[in-house]
N, C-alpha and C positions, 0 to 999 in steps of 0.2 A: 326362943324367937318364933314368932308366928309366921308360918309359911303360906297360910291361906286364911281366907275369911269365908263364911258361908255365902256371902254375896259374890265373891270372886268365882267360887265354884259354880254357883247357879248361873251367873252371867256367861261364863265360858262354856258351860254345858248347853245353855240355851242357844248360844251362837252356833255351836257345833251342830246341834239338832236342826236349827233353822237353815243353815247352809246345806246340810245333807238333804233335807226335805225339798228345798227349792231347786237344788242342782240335779237331783236324781232324774226327774222327768225330762229335763232339758238335755242331760247327757245321754239318756236313752235315745232320744230323737236323733241327736247328732251321730251316735254310734250306729243306729239303724241306717241313717242316710249314707254313711261312708262304708256300709256293709261289714261292720265288725259284729257279726251275729253268729249265733250257734242255734242248734235245735234243742228244745226243751224235751228231754227224753222221758220225763216223768208224766207227760200228758199224752192222751191217746192220739190226738191229731198232730203232735210234735210241732208246735208253732215256733217261728223264729223269735229268739230273744236276744237282746243285746248282751255281748260279753263285756268284760271289764266293769262289772257292777260294783267292784270295790273302789273305783275311782271317786265317785261322789262321797263315799264314806271316808276315804283318805282326805279329801279336801275339807270335809266337815271337821274331821279330827284335827287337821292342821290349823284350821281357823280357830277352833276352840283352844288349842295349845298356845297359839300366838296371842290370843286375847288374854289368856291366863298369864303368860310370860310378861305381857305388857302391864298387867295389873301388878304383878310381883315387882317389876322394875320401876314403874313410875308412880304407883299408888302406895304400895307397902315399902318401897325403896330398900329392897334386899340387895345383898352383894351378889356377885355372879356365880357363887358356888352351886346353889340349888338350881339356878337357871341353866347352867351348863349341864347339869345332870339331866334335867328335863329335855333339853335340846339333844343331848346324846341319845337318850331313849327314843326320841322322835326320829332321829336319823336312822336308828336301827329298824324302826317300824317302816320307814320309807324304803329302806333297802329291801326288806322282805316283801313289801308291796310291789316294788319294781320287778323283783324276780317273779312274783305271781303274775304280773302283767305280761312279762316276757313269755312266761309259760302259756298264758291265754292266747297271745298273738302268734306264737309259733307252734308248730306241731312237734314238740319234743317227744322223742321215743322214751319209753319207760326207763330204758337203761341209761339215758342221758340226763334224767331228772336229778336234782340235787339229793333227794332222799334215797336214791337208788331204786332198784327194781326188786320186788319180792319174787322169789323163785316160784315157778309155776306149781311145784308140788306143795308149797306153803299155801298157795291160793286155793288149791283143790281139796281143802279139808272138808270133811263131811258137814252138811248143814246142821246135823244134830250137835256136833261138837261146837260149831260156831254159835248156835243159839244158847248152848249152856254157858258159853263164855260171857254172854251178856247178862244172864241171870245169876250165875254163880262165879264171880271172879276168882275165888280161891281154887275152885276145881279147874277153871280154865288155865290158871298158872301151872297147876300140877300136870294137866294134860299137855301143855306146851313143853314142860320139862321132860315128860316121858317121850315126846316126839323128837326131842333134841333141839328144839328151837330156843330154849332158855337154859342157862347153866343150872 
């Protein structure tokens, strides 16, 4: 059974892209007006930037998924099995996004975040060891095993 056509993939992807591109500047203006902003720490003058930048991306994703589900349901006329799987995955993405938004809007301490807090001694590894982790993953794994962070 065919679950997609190239046209349905293109149309849903184009709708998602279009919604994201159109909504991003508008949502940035609204977020700045209601003072949901943070400082851009990667620039010298540290300008204020809108937080919750994932919101227009989520809305674009949802619009693309809903168009795709509509094509599956009304054009291809599939049963609800694949549609329910798509909507279940979308619900999972929405829940993760809502947790991210909650994290952005509140100042959760590191120990209260979902992923937990990395111990301070794990953070204070030497810069030489950290840079070798990026270049040589196998050496990094053995270094972490020696330090007792991996089994």
